[in-house]
PDB file of N, CA, C and O in Angstrom:
ATOM      1  N   UNK A   1       0.837  -1.178   0.000  1.00  0.00           N
ATOM      2  CA  UNK A   1       0.000   0.000   0.000  1.00  0.00           C
ATOM      3  C   UNK A   1       0.884   1.244   0.000  1.00  0.00           C
ATOM      4  O   UNK A   1       1.788   1.370   0.825  1.00  0.00           O
ATOM      5  N   UNK A   2       0.618   2.156  -0.926  1.00  0.00           N
ATOM      6  CA  UNK A   2       1.438   3.347  -1.048  1.00  0.00           C
ATOM      7  C   UNK A   2       1.158   4.301   0.112  1.00  0.00           C
ATOM      8  O   UNK A   2       0.006   4.565   0.458  1.00  0.00           O
ATOM      9  N   UNK A   3       2.236   4.809   0.700  1.00  0.00           N
ATOM     10  CA  UNK A   3       2.118   5.740   1.816  1.00  0.00           C
ATOM     11  C   UNK A   3       1.498   7.050   1.334  1.00  0.00           C
ATOM     12  O   UNK A   3       1.541   7.377   0.149  1.00  0.00           O
ATOM     13  N   UNK A   4       0.922   7.788   2.278  1.00  0.00           N
ATOM     14  CA  UNK A   4       0.365   9.103   1.961  1.00  0.00           C
ATOM     15  C   UNK A   4       1.517  10.053   1.638  1.00  0.00           C
ATOM     16  O   UNK A   4       2.461  10.200   2.414  1.00  0.00           O
ATOM     17  N   UNK A   5       1.414  10.684   0.492  1.00  0.00           N
ATOM     18  CA  UNK A   5       2.439  11.630   0.066  1.00  0.00           C
ATOM     19  C   UNK A   5       1.777  12.939  -0.321  1.00  0.00           C
ATOM     20  O   UNK A   5       0.612  12.961  -0.716  1.00  0.00           O
ATOM     21  N   UNK A   6       2.514  14.019  -0.209  1.00  0.00           N
ATOM     22  CA  UNK A   6       2.022  15.293  -0.714  1.00  0.00           C
ATOM     23  C   UNK A   6       1.800  15.169  -2.215  1.00  0.00           C
ATOM     24  O   UNK A   6       2.523  14.445  -2.899  1.00  0.00           O
ATOM     25  N   UNK A   7       0.807  15.871  -2.718  1.00  0.00           N
ATOM     26  CA  UNK A   7       0.507  15.816  -4.149  1.00  0.00           C
ATOM     27  C   UNK A   7       1.722  16.219  -4.984  1.00  0.00           C
ATOM     28  O   UNK A   7       1.986  15.633  -6.034  1.00  0.00           O
ATOM     29  N   UNK A   8       2.452  17.218  -4.511  1.00  0.00           N
ATOM     30  CA  UNK A   8       3.645  17.683  -5.230  1.00  0.00           C
ATOM     31  C   UNK A   8       4.685  16.561  -5.342  1.00  0.00           C
ATOM     32  O   UNK A   8       5.312  16.388  -6.387  1.00  0.00           O
ATOM     33  N   UNK A   9       4.859  15.810  -4.266  1.00  0.00           N
ATOM     34  CA  UNK A   9       5.816  14.703  -4.274  1.00  0.00           C
ATOM     35  C   UNK A   9       5.362  13.612  -5.235  1.00  0.00           C
ATOM     36  O   UNK A   9       6.167  13.077  -5.997  1.00  0.00           O
ATOM     37  N   UNK A  10       4.060  13.277  -5.198  1.00  0.00           N
ATOM     38  CA  UNK A  10       3.536  12.264  -6.127  1.00  0.00           C
ATOM     39  C   UNK A  10       3.706  12.711  -7.574  1.00  0.00           C
ATOM     40  O   UNK A  10       4.046  11.909  -8.443  1.00  0.00           O
ATOM     41  N   UNK A  11       3.469  13.990  -7.826  1.00  0.00           N
ATOM     42  CA  UNK A  11       3.643  14.516  -9.185  1.00  0.00           C
ATOM     43  C   UNK A  11       5.094  14.387  -9.636  1.00  0.00           C
ATOM     44  O   UNK A  11       5.362  14.051 -10.789  1.00  0.00           O
ATOM     45  N   UNK A  12       6.030  14.654  -8.725  1.00  0.00           N
ATOM     46  CA  UNK A  12       7.453  14.528  -9.055  1.00  0.00           C
ATOM     47  C   UNK A  12       7.817  13.072  -9.322  1.00  0.00           C
ATOM     48  O   UNK A  12       8.568  12.781 -10.253  1.00  0.00           O
ATOM     49  N   UNK A  13       7.293  12.162  -8.515  1.00  0.00           N
ATOM     50  CA  UNK A  13       7.565  10.731  -8.705  1.00  0.00           C
ATOM     51  C   UNK A  13       7.028  10.279 -10.053  1.00  0.00           C
ATOM     52  O   UNK A  13       7.724   9.595 -10.804  1.00  0.00           O
ATOM     53  N   UNK A  14       5.787  10.660 -10.363  1.00  0.00           N
ATOM     54  CA  UNK A  14       5.202  10.299 -11.664  1.00  0.00           C
ATOM     55  C   UNK A  14       6.027  10.873 -12.815  1.00  0.00           C
ATOM     56  O   UNK A  14       6.267  10.196 -13.815  1.00  0.00           O
ATOM     57  N   UNK A  15       6.455  12.122 -12.666  1.00  0.00           N
ATOM     58  CA  UNK A  15       7.265  12.752 -13.717  1.00  0.00           C
ATOM     59  C   UNK A  15       8.563  11.978 -13.931  1.00  0.00           C
ATOM     60  O   UNK A  15       8.966  11.745 -15.071  1.00  0.00           O
ATOM     61  N   UNK A  16       9.217  11.578 -12.844  1.00  0.00           N
ATOM     62  CA  UNK A  16      10.453  10.787 -12.968  1.00  0.00           C
ATOM     63  C   UNK A  16      10.180   9.487 -13.721  1.00  0.00           C
ATOM     64  O   UNK A  16      10.950   9.100 -14.600  1.00  0.00           O
ATOM     65  N   UNK A  17       9.085   8.816 -13.374  1.00  0.00           N
ATOM     66  CA  UNK A  17       8.761   7.550 -14.040  1.00  0.00           C
ATOM     67  C   UNK A  17       8.452   7.764 -15.516  1.00  0.00           C
ATOM     68  O   UNK A  17       8.894   6.985 -16.361  1.00  0.00           O
ATOM     69  N   UNK A  18       7.703   8.804 -15.832  1.00  0.00           N
ATOM     70  CA  UNK A  18       7.361   9.076 -17.228  1.00  0.00           C
ATOM     71  C   UNK A  18       8.587   9.473 -18.044  1.00  0.00           C
ATOM     72  O   UNK A  18       8.597   9.327 -19.267  1.00  0.00           O
ATOM     73  N   UNK A  19       9.625   9.978 -17.365  1.00  0.00           N
ATOM     74  CA  UNK A  19      10.880  10.336 -18.031  1.00  0.00           C
ATOM     75  C   UNK A  19      11.855   9.163 -18.072  1.00  0.00           C
ATOM     76  O   UNK A  19      12.959   9.289 -18.602  1.00  0.00           O
ATOM     77  N   UNK A  20      11.452   8.025 -17.514  1.00  0.00           N
ATOM     78  CA  UNK A  20      12.325   6.857 -17.506  1.00  0.00           C
ATOM     79  C   UNK A  20      13.363   6.874 -16.400  1.00  0.00           C
ATOM     80  O   UNK A  20      14.367   6.166 -16.484  1.00  0.00           O
ATOM     81  N   UNK A  21      13.139   7.666 -15.371  1.00  0.00           N
ATOM     82  CA  UNK A  21      14.100   7.814 -14.271  1.00  0.00           C
ATOM     83  C   UNK A  21      13.582   7.103 -13.017  1.00  0.00           C
ATOM     84  O   UNK A  21      13.279   7.734 -12.004  1.00  0.00           O
ATOM     85  N   UNK A  22      13.492   5.787 -13.114  1.00  0.00           N
ATOM     86  CA  UNK A  22      12.917   4.990 -12.026  1.00  0.00           C
ATOM     87  C   UNK A  22      13.743   5.086 -10.744  1.00  0.00           C
ATOM     88  O   UNK A  22      13.174   5.136  -9.653  1.00  0.00           O
ATOM     89  N   UNK A  23      15.059   5.113 -10.852  1.00  0.00           N
ATOM     90  CA  UNK A  23      15.893   5.201  -9.641  1.00  0.00           C
ATOM     91  C   UNK A  23      15.649   6.502  -8.891  1.00  0.00           C
ATOM     92  O   UNK A  23      15.627   6.514  -7.660  1.00  0.00           O
ATOM     93  N   UNK A  24      15.466   7.603  -9.626  1.00  0.00           N
ATOM     94  CA  UNK A  24      15.166   8.880  -8.969  1.00  0.00           C
ATOM     95  C   UNK A  24      13.812   8.811  -8.275  1.00  0.00           C
ATOM     96  O   UNK A  24      13.642   9.355  -7.183  1.00  0.00           O
ATOM     97  N   UNK A  25      12.844   8.140  -8.909  1.00  0.00           N
ATOM     98  CA  UNK A  25      11.515   7.993  -8.311  1.00  0.00           C
ATOM     99  C   UNK A  25      11.594   7.187  -7.019  1.00  0.00           C
ATOM    100  O   UNK A  25      10.956   7.537  -6.026  1.00  0.00           O
ATOM    101  N   UNK A  26      12.372   6.114  -7.029  1.00  0.00           N
ATOM    102  CA  UNK A  26      12.536   5.286  -5.827  1.00  0.00           C
ATOM    103  C   UNK A  26      13.195   6.098  -4.716  1.00  0.00           C
ATOM    104  O   UNK A  26      12.761   6.056  -3.565  1.00  0.00           O
ATOM    105  N   UNK A  27      14.235   6.829  -5.065  1.00  0.00           N
ATOM    106  CA  UNK A  27      14.947   7.637  -4.071  1.00  0.00           C
ATOM    107  C   UNK A  27      14.016   8.687  -3.460  1.00  0.00           C
ATOM    108  O   UNK A  27      14.005   8.877  -2.243  1.00  0.00           O
ATOM    109  N   UNK A  28      13.242   9.361  -4.297  1.00  0.00           N
ATOM    110  CA  UNK A  28      12.328  10.387  -3.802  1.00  0.00           C
ATOM    111  C   UNK A  28      11.257   9.772  -2.899  1.00  0.00           C
ATOM    112  O   UNK A  28      10.939  10.325  -1.846  1.00  0.00           O
ATOM    113  N   UNK A  29      10.707   8.638  -3.306  1.00  0.00           N
ATOM    114  CA  UNK A  29       9.699   7.949  -2.488  1.00  0.00           C
ATOM    115  C   UNK A  29      10.300   7.552  -1.142  1.00  0.00           C
ATOM    116  O   UNK A  29       9.690   7.740  -0.090  1.00  0.00           O
ATOM    117  N   UNK A  30      11.487   7.012  -1.202  1.00  0.00           N
ATOM    118  CA  UNK A  30      12.153   6.545   0.026  1.00  0.00           C
ATOM    119  C   UNK A  30      12.404   7.697   0.994  1.00  0.00           C
ATOM    120  O   UNK A  30      12.181   7.568   2.197  1.00  0.00           O
ATOM    121  N   UNK A  31      12.873   8.829   0.455  1.00  0.00           N
ATOM    122  CA  UNK A  31      13.132   9.997   1.303  1.00  0.00           C
ATOM    123  C   UNK A  31      11.833  10.561   1.882  1.00  0.00           C
ATOM    124  O   UNK A  31      11.797  10.971   3.043  1.00  0.00           O
ATOM    125  N   UNK A  32      10.771  10.583   1.078  1.00  0.00           N
ATOM    126  CA  UNK A  32       9.502  11.177   1.510  1.00  0.00           C
ATOM    127  C   UNK A  32       8.762  10.314   2.527  1.00  0.00           C
ATOM    128  O   UNK A  32       8.013  10.832   3.354  1.00  0.00           O
ATOM    129  N   UNK A  33       8.969   8.998   2.468  1.00  0.00           N
ATOM    130  CA  UNK A  33       8.208   8.090   3.332  1.00  0.00           C
ATOM    131  C   UNK A  33       9.042   7.436   4.418  1.00  0.00           C
ATOM    132  O   UNK A  33       8.500   6.811   5.329  1.00  0.00           O
ATOM    133  N   UNK A  34      10.354   7.576   4.327  1.00  0.00           N
ATOM    134  CA  UNK A  34      11.268   6.914   5.258  1.00  0.00           C
ATOM    135  C   UNK A  34      11.100   5.394   5.195  1.00  0.00           C
ATOM    136  O   UNK A  34      11.262   4.697   6.196  1.00  0.00           O
ATOM    137  N   UNK A  35      10.773   4.894   4.000  1.00  0.00           N
ATOM    138  CA  UNK A  35      10.591   3.452   3.778  1.00  0.00           C
ATOM    139  C   UNK A  35      11.929   2.796   3.483  1.00  0.00           C
ATOM    140  O   UNK A  35      12.913   3.464   3.164  1.00  0.00           O
ATOM    141  N   UNK A  36      11.943   1.479   3.596  1.00  0.00           N
ATOM    142  CA  UNK A  36      13.147   0.729   3.232  1.00  0.00           C
ATOM    143  C   UNK A  36      13.315   0.772   1.714  1.00  0.00           C
ATOM    144  O   UNK A  36      12.391   1.126   0.982  1.00  0.00           O
ATOM    145  N   UNK A  37      14.486   0.414   1.270  1.00  0.00           N
ATOM    146  CA  UNK A  37      14.749   0.381  -0.166  1.00  0.00           C
ATOM    147  C   UNK A  37      13.835  -0.629  -0.858  1.00  0.00           C
ATOM    148  O   UNK A  37      13.303  -0.356  -1.935  1.00  0.00           O
ATOM    149  N   UNK A  38      13.656  -1.778  -0.246  1.00  0.00           N
ATOM    150  CA  UNK A  38      12.809  -2.824  -0.841  1.00  0.00           C
ATOM    151  C   UNK A  38      11.364  -2.348  -0.946  1.00  0.00           C
ATOM    152  O   UNK A  38      10.737  -2.490  -1.995  1.00  0.00           O
ATOM    153  N   UNK A  39      10.835  -1.785   0.139  1.00  0.00           N
ATOM    154  CA  UNK A  39       9.459  -1.277   0.139  1.00  0.00           C
ATOM    155  C   UNK A  39       9.296  -0.170  -0.905  1.00  0.00           C
ATOM    156  O   UNK A  39       8.307  -0.140  -1.638  1.00  0.00           O
ATOM    157  N   UNK A  40      10.265   0.730  -0.967  1.00  0.00           N
ATOM    158  CA  UNK A  40      10.201   1.827  -1.936  1.00  0.00           C
ATOM    159  C   UNK A  40      10.204   1.296  -3.359  1.00  0.00           C
ATOM    160  O   UNK A  40       9.423   1.750  -4.195  1.00  0.00           O
ATOM    161  N   UNK A  41      11.072   0.342  -3.636  1.00  0.00           N
ATOM    162  CA  UNK A  41      11.145  -0.244  -4.975  1.00  0.00           C
ATOM    163  C   UNK A  41       9.827  -0.917  -5.343  1.00  0.00           C
ATOM    164  O   UNK A  41       9.337  -0.754  -6.460  1.00  0.00           O
ATOM    165  N   UNK A  42       9.253  -1.670  -4.412  1.00  0.00           N
ATOM    166  CA  UNK A  42       7.990  -2.365  -4.679  1.00  0.00           C
ATOM    167  C   UNK A  42       6.869  -1.379  -4.988  1.00  0.00           C
ATOM    168  O   UNK A  42       6.084  -1.596  -5.911  1.00  0.00           O
ATOM    169  N   UNK A  43       6.794  -0.299  -4.216  1.00  0.00           N
ATOM    170  CA  UNK A  43       5.733   0.687  -4.433  1.00  0.00           C
ATOM    171  C   UNK A  43       5.909   1.424  -5.760  1.00  0.00           C
ATOM    172  O   UNK A  43       4.933   1.692  -6.462  1.00  0.00           O
ATOM    173  N   UNK A  44       7.138   1.744  -6.093  1.00  0.00           N
ATOM    174  CA  UNK A  44       7.394   2.435  -7.359  1.00  0.00           C
ATOM    175  C   UNK A  44       7.139   1.496  -8.534  1.00  0.00           C
ATOM    176  O   UNK A  44       6.662   1.936  -9.580  1.00  0.00           O
ATOM    177  N   UNK A  45       7.447   0.219  -8.377  1.00  0.00           N
ATOM    178  CA  UNK A  45       7.135  -0.758  -9.433  1.00  0.00           C
ATOM    179  C   UNK A  45       5.629  -0.816  -9.682  1.00  0.00           C
ATOM    180  O   UNK A  45       5.190  -0.864 -10.831  1.00  0.00           O
ATOM    181  N   UNK A  46       4.836  -0.813  -8.608  1.00  0.00           N
ATOM    182  CA  UNK A  46       3.375  -0.833  -8.746  1.00  0.00           C
ATOM    183  C   UNK A  46       2.883   0.419  -9.466  1.00  0.00           C
ATOM    184  O   UNK A  46       2.051   0.340 -10.369  1.00  0.00           O
ATOM    185  N   UNK A  47       3.401   1.562  -9.060  1.00  0.00           N
ATOM    186  CA  UNK A  47       3.005   2.813  -9.701  1.00  0.00           C
ATOM    187  C   UNK A  47       3.429   2.822 -11.165  1.00  0.00           C
ATOM    188  O   UNK A  47       2.694   3.301 -12.029  1.00  0.00           O
ATOM    189  N   UNK A  48       4.610   2.296 -11.437  1.00  0.00           N
ATOM    190  CA  UNK A  48       5.110   2.216 -12.806  1.00  0.00           C
ATOM    191  C   UNK A  48       4.190   1.358 -13.674  1.00  0.00           C
ATOM    192  O   UNK A  48       3.916   1.705 -14.823  1.00  0.00           O
ATOM    193  N   UNK A  49       3.719   0.251 -13.129  1.00  0.00           N
ATOM    194  CA  UNK A  49       2.787  -0.616 -13.865  1.00  0.00           C
ATOM    195  C   UNK A  49       1.482   0.117 -14.169  1.00  0.00           C
ATOM    196  O   UNK A  49       0.928  -0.020 -15.259  1.00  0.00           O
ATOM    197  N   UNK A  50       0.991   0.900 -13.197  1.00  0.00           N
ATOM    198  CA  UNK A  50      -0.226   1.685 -13.412  1.00  0.00           C
ATOM    199  C   UNK A  50      -0.008   2.715 -14.518  1.00  0.00           C
ATOM    200  O   UNK A  50      -0.870   2.909 -15.376  1.00  0.00           O
ATOM    201  N   UNK A  51       1.146   3.370 -14.490  1.00  0.00           N
ATOM    202  CA  UNK A  51       1.442   4.383 -15.508  1.00  0.00           C
ATOM    203  C   UNK A  51       1.611   3.757 -16.886  1.00  0.00           C
ATOM    204  O   UNK A  51       1.274   4.379 -17.893  1.00  0.00           O
ATOM    205  N   UNK A  52       2.128   2.533 -16.940  1.00  0.00           N
ATOM    206  CA  UNK A  52       2.255   1.846 -18.228  1.00  0.00           C
ATOM    207  C   UNK A  52       0.889   1.595 -18.844  1.00  0.00           C
ATOM    208  O   UNK A  52       0.750   1.591 -20.068  1.00  0.00           O
ATOM    209  N   UNK A  53      -0.124   1.384 -18.005  1.00  0.00           N
ATOM    210  CA  UNK A  53      -1.487   1.182 -18.504  1.00  0.00           C
ATOM    211  C   UNK A  53      -2.115   2.499 -18.943  1.00  0.00           C
ATOM    212  O   UNK A  53      -2.793   2.553 -19.969  1.00  0.00           O
ATOM    213  N   UNK A  54      -1.892   3.562 -18.170  1.00  0.00           N
ATOM    214  CA  UNK A  54      -2.525   4.845 -18.477  1.00  0.00           C
ATOM    215  C   UNK A  54      -1.731   5.693 -19.469  1.00  0.00           C
ATOM    216  O   UNK A  54      -2.306   6.550 -20.141  1.00  0.00           O
ATOM    217  N   UNK A  55      -0.428   5.470 -19.571  1.00  0.00           N
ATOM    218  CA  UNK A  55       0.443   6.228 -20.486  1.00  0.00           C
ATOM    219  C   UNK A  55       1.391   5.266 -21.215  1.00  0.00           C
ATOM    220  O   UNK A  55       2.608   5.421 -21.113  1.00  0.00           O
ATOM    221  N   UNK A  56       0.864   4.284 -21.941  1.00  0.00           N
ATOM    222  CA  UNK A  56       1.731   3.246 -22.520  1.00  0.00           C
ATOM    223  C   UNK A  56       2.794   3.785 -23.471  1.00  0.00           C
ATOM    224  O   UNK A  56       3.937   3.329 -23.446  1.00  0.00           O
ATOM    225  N   UNK A  57       2.434   4.731 -24.289  1.00  0.00           N
ATOM    226  CA  UNK A  57       3.384   5.256 -25.284  1.00  0.00           C
ATOM    227  C   UNK A  57       4.546   5.979 -24.609  1.00  0.00           C
ATOM    228  O   UNK A  57       5.712   5.737 -24.923  1.00  0.00           O
ATOM    229  N   UNK A  58       4.208   6.872 -23.673  1.00  0.00           N
ATOM    230  CA  UNK A  58       5.247   7.653 -23.001  1.00  0.00           C
ATOM    231  C   UNK A  58       6.162   6.761 -22.170  1.00  0.00           C
ATOM    232  O   UNK A  58       7.374   6.975 -22.138  1.00  0.00           O
ATOM    233  N   UNK A  59       5.597   5.771 -21.505  1.00  0.00           N
ATOM    234  CA  UNK A  59       6.414   4.862 -20.702  1.00  0.00           C
ATOM    235  C   UNK A  59       7.326   4.029 -21.600  1.00  0.00           C
ATOM    236  O   UNK A  59       8.485   3.796 -21.255  1.00  0.00           O
ATOM    237  N   UNK A  60       6.821   3.581 -22.739  1.00  0.00           N
ATOM    238  CA  UNK A  60       7.629   2.771 -23.659  1.00  0.00           C
ATOM    239  C   UNK A  60       8.746   3.603 -24.275  1.00  0.00           C
ATOM    240  O   UNK A  60       9.865   3.121 -24.450  1.00  0.00           O
ATOM    241  N   UNK A  61       8.435   4.859 -24.604  1.00  0.00           N
ATOM    242  CA  UNK A  61       9.436   5.730 -25.225  1.00  0.00           C
ATOM    243  C   UNK A  61      10.609   6.011 -24.303  1.00  0.00           C
ATOM    244  O   UNK A  61      11.724   6.241 -24.771  1.00  0.00           O
ATOM    245  N   UNK A  62      10.371   5.994 -23.004  1.00  0.00           N
ATOM    246  CA  UNK A  62      11.416   6.347 -22.044  1.00  0.00           C
ATOM    247  C   UNK A  62      11.971   5.164 -21.272  1.00  0.00           C
ATOM    248  O   UNK A  62      12.691   5.342 -20.289  1.00  0.00           O
ATOM    249  N   UNK A  63      11.642   3.966 -21.709  1.00  0.00           N
ATOM    250  CA  UNK A  63      12.143   2.766 -21.040  1.00  0.00           C
ATOM    251  C   UNK A  63      13.602   2.545 -21.451  1.00  0.00           C
ATOM    252  O   UNK A  63      13.917   2.592 -22.640  1.00  0.00           O
ATOM    253  N   UNK A  64      14.493   2.304 -20.486  1.00  0.00           N
ATOM    254  CA  UNK A  64      15.885   2.033 -20.844  1.00  0.00           C
ATOM    255  C   UNK A  64      15.989   0.783 -21.717  1.00  0.00           C
ATOM    256  O   UNK A  64      15.212  -0.158 -21.556  1.00  0.00           O
ATOM    257  N   UNK A  65      16.946   0.778 -22.635  1.00  0.00           N
ATOM    258  CA  UNK A  65      17.053  -0.353 -23.555  1.00  0.00           C
ATOM    259  C   UNK A  65      17.792  -1.535 -22.947  1.00  0.00           C
ATOM    260  O   UNK A  65      17.647  -2.653 -23.442  1.00  0.00           O
ATOM    261  N   UNK A  66      18.563  -1.340 -21.916  1.00  0.00           N
ATOM    262  CA  UNK A  66      19.235  -2.438 -21.237  1.00  0.00           C
ATOM    263  C   UNK A  66      20.432  -2.971 -22.003  1.00  0.00           C
ATOM    264  O   UNK A  66      20.743  -2.503 -23.098  1.00  0.00           O
ATOM    265  N   UNK A  67      21.093  -3.950 -21.420  1.00  0.00           N
ATOM    266  CA  UNK A  67      22.310  -4.529 -21.995  1.00  0.00           C
ATOM    267  C   UNK A  67      22.042  -5.239 -23.313  1.00  0.00           C
ATOM    268  O   UNK A  67      22.832  -5.125 -24.250  1.00  0.00           O
ATOM    269  N   UNK A  68      20.941  -5.966 -23.394  1.00  0.00           N
ATOM    270  CA  UNK A  68      20.629  -6.691 -24.630  1.00  0.00           C
ATOM    271  C   UNK A  68      20.406  -5.714 -25.775  1.00  0.00           C
ATOM    272  O   UNK A  68      20.832  -5.965 -26.903  1.00  0.00           O
ATOM    273  N   UNK A  69      19.741  -4.606 -25.490  1.00  0.00           N
ATOM    274  CA  UNK A  69      19.502  -3.600 -26.524  1.00  0.00           C
ATOM    275  C   UNK A  69      20.795  -2.966 -27.002  1.00  0.00           C
ATOM    276  O   UNK A  69      20.968  -2.726 -28.197  1.00  0.00           O
ATOM    277  N   UNK A  70      21.692  -2.695 -26.085  1.00  0.00           N
ATOM    278  CA  UNK A  70      22.982  -2.108 -26.448  1.00  0.00           C
ATOM    279  C   UNK A  70      23.793  -3.093 -27.279  1.00  0.00           C
ATOM    280  O   UNK A  70      24.419  -2.707 -28.267  1.00  0.00           O
ATOM    281  N   UNK A  71      23.786  -4.358 -26.887  1.00  0.00           N
ATOM    282  CA  UNK A  71      24.496  -5.388 -27.641  1.00  0.00           C
ATOM    283  C   UNK A  71      23.937  -5.491 -29.054  1.00  0.00           C
ATOM    284  O   UNK A  71      24.697  -5.589 -30.017  1.00  0.00           O
ATOM    285  N   UNK A  72      22.618  -5.471 -29.183  1.00  0.00           N
ATOM    286  CA  UNK A  72      21.985  -5.541 -30.494  1.00  0.00           C
ATOM    287  C   UNK A  72      22.398  -4.356 -31.362  1.00  0.00           C
ATOM    288  O   UNK A  72      22.697  -4.528 -32.544  1.00  0.00           O
ATOM    289  N   UNK A  73      22.416  -3.155 -30.784  1.00  0.00           N
ATOM    290  CA  UNK A  73      22.846  -1.978 -31.536  1.00  0.00           C
ATOM    291  C   UNK A  73      24.309  -2.096 -31.963  1.00  0.00           C
ATOM    292  O   UNK A  73      24.657  -1.717 -33.082  1.00  0.00           O
ATOM    293  N   UNK A  74      25.161  -2.612 -31.092  1.00  0.00           N
ATOM    294  CA  UNK A  74      26.578  -2.766 -31.417  1.00  0.00           C
ATOM    295  C   UNK A  74      26.774  -3.756 -32.558  1.00  0.00           C
ATOM    296  O   UNK A  74      27.564  -3.511 -33.469  1.00  0.00           O
ATOM    297  N   UNK A  75      26.056  -4.872 -32.508  1.00  0.00           N
ATOM    298  CA  UNK A  75      26.167  -5.882 -33.565  1.00  0.00           C
ATOM    299  C   UNK A  75      25.656  -5.321 -34.884  1.00  0.00           C
ATOM    300  O   UNK A  75      26.272  -5.524 -35.930  1.00  0.00           O
ATOM    301  N   UNK A  76      24.529  -4.615 -34.835  1.00  0.00           N
ATOM    302  CA  UNK A  76      23.977  -4.023 -36.056  1.00  0.00           C
ATOM    303  C   UNK A  76      24.942  -2.989 -36.627  1.00  0.00           C
ATOM    304  O   UNK A  76      25.151  -2.931 -37.838  1.00  0.00           O
ATOM    305  N   UNK A  77      25.526  -2.177 -35.756  1.00  0.00           N
ATOM    306  CA  UNK A  77      26.489  -1.172 -36.212  1.00  0.00           C
ATOM    307  C   UNK A  77      27.722  -1.809 -36.820  1.00  0.00           C
ATOM    308  O   UNK A  77      28.228  -1.334 -37.836  1.00  0.00           O
ATOM    309  N   UNK A  78      28.212  -2.880 -36.211  1.00  0.00           N
ATOM    310  CA  UNK A  78      29.384  -3.583 -36.744  1.00  0.00           C
ATOM    311  C   UNK A  78      29.064  -4.175 -38.111  1.00  0.00           C
ATOM    312  O   UNK A  78      29.905  -4.175 -39.009  1.00  0.00           O
ATOM    313  N   UNK A  79      27.842  -4.679 -38.261  1.00  0.00           N
ATOM    314  CA  UNK A  79      27.434  -5.235 -39.550  1.00  0.00           C
ATOM    315  C   UNK A  79      27.394  -4.173 -40.626  1.00  0.00           C
ATOM    316  O   UNK A  79      27.799  -4.430 -41.760  1.00  0.00           O
ATOM    317  N   UNK A  80      26.916  -2.987 -40.298  1.00  0.00           N
ATOM    318  CA  UNK A  80      26.874  -1.895 -41.270  1.00  0.00           C
ATOM    319  C   UNK A  80      28.276  -1.461 -41.673  1.00  0.00           C
ATOM    320  O   UNK A  80      28.541  -1.198 -42.846  1.00  0.00           O
ATOM    321  N   UNK A  81      29.166  -1.390 -40.699  1.00  0.00           N
ATOM    322  CA  UNK A  81      30.548  -1.003 -40.989  1.00  0.00           C
ATOM    323  C   UNK A  81      31.202  -2.043 -41.890  1.00  0.00           C
ATOM    324  O   UNK A  81      31.879  -1.687 -42.854  1.00  0.00           O
ATOM    325  N   UNK A  82      31.007  -3.319 -41.589  1.00  0.00           N
ATOM    326  CA  UNK A  82      31.601  -4.392 -42.395  1.00  0.00           C
ATOM    327  C   UNK A  82      31.043  -4.373 -43.815  1.00  0.00           C
ATOM    328  O   UNK A  82      31.781  -4.576 -44.779  1.00  0.00           O
ATOM    329  N   UNK A  83      29.753  -4.130 -43.939  1.00  0.00           N
ATOM    330  CA  UNK A  83      29.108  -4.113 -45.245  1.00  0.00           C
ATOM    331  C   UNK A  83      29.574  -2.938 -46.097  1.00  0.00           C
ATOM    332  O   UNK A  83      29.700  -3.061 -47.315  1.00  0.00           O
ATOM    333  N   UNK A  84      29.830  -1.806 -45.457  1.00  0.00           N
ATOM    334  CA  UNK A  84      30.217  -0.609 -46.202  1.00  0.00           C
ATOM    335  C   UNK A  84      31.692  -0.619 -46.590  1.00  0.00           C
ATOM    336  O   UNK A  84      32.119   0.175 -47.428  1.00  0.00           O
ATOM    337  N   UNK A  85      32.462  -1.504 -45.992  1.00  0.00           N
ATOM    338  CA  UNK A  85      33.879  -1.602 -46.319  1.00  0.00           C
ATOM    339  C   UNK A  85      34.739  -0.576 -45.608  1.00  0.00           C
ATOM    340  O   UNK A  85      35.914  -0.418 -45.942  1.00  0.00           O
ATOM    341  N   UNK A  86      34.179   0.120 -44.639  1.00  0.00           N
ATOM    342  CA  UNK A  86      34.955   1.096 -43.882  1.00  0.00           C
ATOM    343  C   UNK A  86      35.893   0.335 -42.957  1.00  0.00           C
ATOM    344  O   UNK A  86      35.453  -0.539 -42.210  1.00  0.00           O
ATOM    345  N   UNK A  87      37.149   0.652 -42.999  1.00  0.00           N
ATOM    346  CA  UNK A  87      38.122  -0.027 -42.146  1.00  0.00           C
ATOM    347  C   UNK A  87      38.678   0.902 -41.098  1.00  0.00           C
ATOM    348  O   UNK A  87      38.631   2.124 -41.241  1.00  0.00           O
ATOM    349  N   UNK A  88      39.195   0.326 -40.065  1.00  0.00           N
ATOM    350  CA  UNK A  88      39.795   1.121 -38.990  1.00  0.00           C
ATOM    351  C   UNK A  88      41.262   0.905 -38.943  1.00  0.00           C
ATOM    352  O   UNK A  88      41.946   1.490 -38.102  1.00  0.00           O
TER     353      UNK A  88
END
């Protein structure tokens, strides 16, 4: 259950999540509620899931690509370089 927060704090947390800054949202929640890291993470995950339903496009646009995404980009880039004949 999410702790009672000032509306301004909730707005800031939502803004962080919509911008893809989940760690900042967790930190802000934790500071505002004096919750443990685990509790803060769980509550922000729940809020994030709600925002994904109500703002799917914005949440998807700002989702980090992760290690697999970076690896895929690197492989694709290497393939383009090899195909173009550019050498280093």
